[in-house]
N, C-alpha and C positions, 0 to 999 in steps of 0.2 A: 398325741398320746403316750407314741412310743420313743419320742426322741431322748428321754433319759437313758432307755436302756440302748440306743444306739451307740448314743454317746459314751456308754459304759464298754461297750462292745468294741467299738474300734480303740479306745484305748489299750484294754484288754489286748487285742491283735497287734498294734504298734509298739506294745512295751520290748522293752529292750531287756529285760530282765526276766526271768522263767517264772512264773507264778505257782507252776505246780500245782494247779487247780484248774478244773474246767467248770463252765458255764452251763447249765441246764435253762431252757428257752421252752416253755410249756406254756399249753393253752388247748382247747377244745379244737377238734377234727375241724377246717376249714376255718379257723379264726383267724390266719395268715402267718402263721408260723415260718413256712417255707419261702412265703413272697416275702415276708420280713429278711431272714437270711440272705437269700440271693439279690435283695435289691441293696442291701448292705454291701457283698462280696463283691458287686457290679463294678464299684469305685475302683475296685484293684486292678481292673482292666487298662486304666487308663497309664500311661508312662509319668513317672516323676514319683508314684505314691512309695509310700516306706516299704511294702511287700508288694511283691507280683503276682497275678493271678497264677503264675506256674508254682507257687508257693503256697497254695488253698486245695486241698483234695476235701471235696464233697462227695460222699454217701449216704446213700440210704440203707438200711436194713431190711427192708419191706421183702418178706419170703423168706428171709435166712432159716434157716435150721441148725447149722453146725458153725462152731467158734472159724473153722477152716475157710470158711465160705467168707468171714470178714478179711483173711488174708488175701482172697481172692478178688475182691470187690477192690481193696485198695491198691493191689497192683495193678488191676486194669485201669484204675484211675490216674495212676504215675505213669503206668506204661501202654498207653492206649493202643502203640504199635505194636509191641509185642503180643499183647492180646487180640489183635485183629485176627478176622477168620483165616486172613491169606497168610499170618504168620504160625498161625496153629498147625494150617494145613504143610506147610513150610517143614515146621516143627516134628511133624506126623511122618514126615518123608526123610527128616533127618532122624529119627528114634529109629527107622526102619533100618537104615543106613549104618546105625549104630552095631544094631543086632548082627549088620555081615560084617564087623570087623573094623569100623572107623575108631580110633583113637579118642578116650575123652579126656578131658582134664582133670585133674585133682581135685578142683574146686566143683565137677559135674559140669562144666561147659564142652560143648563142642566148640572148635574151633574151626571155619571153612573160611578160606581166604584170606586170614587175618582178622577174622570176626568172631567174636566169642555171642555164641547163641545158648541161652539158657532155656532148657526142656520145661522147667516146672514154674508155674508162676505162683510163687510164693515171696512176700517182702521181705526186705532187708533191714530190720531195725532201726539202722543209722540212715536207711530213706526218709525216715520219720522228723531228723532232726532239723529242727527251725521250721516247720512246717504248720500250718493251721489245719485241722482236721475237723471236718465237719460230721456228724453221725446222725441223721436225722430218723423218725420213724421208728425210733426205739420200741416203741409197743407194739410195733407190725411184724413183728417175728417170734417165731416158737424159743427163741433162748430167753434164757430168764434176766429180767434187768439184773440182776446179783452179777452173771456170768459177764454181760455187756459189761457194764463196770468197772468188772473185776480184770477183763481183757485190758481196757484201755489205761487203767490207775498204773500198771505195769510201767508204759509207756511214759506217763507223767511224769513219773520219779527218775525214771533213767535217762530222759531226754530234755531237750530245752525246747518244747512244743508248746504248741497253743491246742484247746480242744474245746468245742462247744457240740452239745448235746440238744437235739429237738426231739419234743414226743407231747402225747397228751396224757398225763402221769395219772388222769383220773382213772385210764384206762390199765395203766399199769399196776394198779390196786385190784383189779379183776384177776389179775393173773396170777397160776397158779405157783406161788413163788411163796419163800418165808418173810414176812416182811420185817420182821427185826433184821434178819440178813442183809435184806435188801437197803435199809434206813442205815446201817452200820457201813457197807458198800459206800453207798449214796454220800456219807458225811465225809469219808475218807477220800472222795473222788471230785466232789461237787461244791466249789467254793462259794458261789454266787447263784441263785436262780431266779429268773424273771416270768411272770405272764404275760403272754403277749396279746393286746386287745385287739380286736378287728380295727381299722382305720380305710373304711368302707371309700371315701372318696379319693385319697390318695393311693389305694387301691384300682380303681377304675380308671384315676386318668394314667398311672403306670400301664394298666392292661392295654388300653386303648394305643398309648404307644408303642408298647412292644408287638403288639399285633399288627400295627400299620392300618387300621381298620380304612381309613379314607381322607381324605384333604380336610373334611368338615366334619368334624368332631364333635361339635356342642351338643347338637339334638341327641347324637348318641348317649353321651355324657348324662345330660338332663333325663334322657328316658331310663337310660337302666338306673340313677340315683332315685327317680322317682319309683321306679317299679321295688325296689329293695326295700324304701321307707314303707309303703303299703302293704308289701307281702311280710316286710319284717325279716327278710332274709339277712344273715349274718355269715353265712357261709362265702368266703371268697374264694373256694374251689369252686363252687357254682357259678359265681359271677364270671370266672375266667373261662369257665367252662360253656356258660352261655355266650360271651362275645368271641370266643373262638368260632363257636359256630355260627354266628352273624357273620362272621367275615366269610365261611363257606357256603351261605346262604344267598351273599351279595355275589359271590362268584359265579353263582349258579344261574343267578338273573342276566336279562340282558341291559345294557348302558340306559336305554330308553325308557325302562321299567324304573329304574333307580333314581334316575333323575327327577321323574315325577312323582312317586311314592316312597323314598326314601325315607322320612320323617315317621309315616306312619308305619310302615313296613317294619322298621327298628323297632317302634312302639309294642305293635304286637306282637313279633317273636320275642323281644327280652321278657314281655308279662307271660306268654305262653311257657316260653323255656324254664324260667326260675319257678312257675307254678307247678311245672311237670316234675322238676327235681325236688321242691319240697312235699310233692305228693298231696299238692293243694287238687290237682287235675288227674283224675283215674277213669281207668275206661270200667264201665258197668257190662254184665255178664251180656248183653244185648248186643255190644260191640260198639256202644255209645260212649260218648266222652261228657263226663259232665264236671263243670266247673264249680266249686266252691268258694266263694268269694270269702276274702279274709273279714 
């Protein structure tokens, strides 16, 4: 269903020319946008690909309230060691030493033992050259959409880089922003946009493999697809949460019980978990659980 989108994204990512525009992947919450992009970029973890995984920078804007925080998240992804708690502790120590009179370089770095340490976590623009930047959850931030696109549009024209935005555009329209400004900056930044559709069967197989549930996964796959169909669940996030918790449930049981009742246990667990997440199951005031059949 999303194969043509995947093919286009691969061509875009691997193109040697500079497109100077971004891609927007949009769709409802839980439809599989993040699953789609993570599955797509997982191929670049293998050797021999046109680009390497270290050339891909994935960030989420969830909870971000200031433009400067985008810089910080980009820095954290590109410099995981410098962003670690241990390094921050060391940096705090270094900054204290600086106050005590240690010499600082002209570029703001501190040199100890021949190693330059940078106390501030700020991305250098040139570091984004020839990178693929993936920006997820563009509607889950208090920043205005026009601010987000405006921030990244500068990089698009200055650098040879690729950029993919991911978000629920229906929710963007509810944000207090001037939609005319949004459309203008979007037209300037976004060259192509696609709507992602849930691919339930592929997603279930991917989640089962990703989570390494057990050796015999056919019955889990069938029970999961059956529950999804009956309950009309289209939220892939719910499906992954269900399978993740099923794995934890199995880990809490003894081996004998799993071997004897594995198929029935998985069917019951999957049905109840999905119904709970879809609010088909609710607790009444007396503490009783009521199950509403779809």
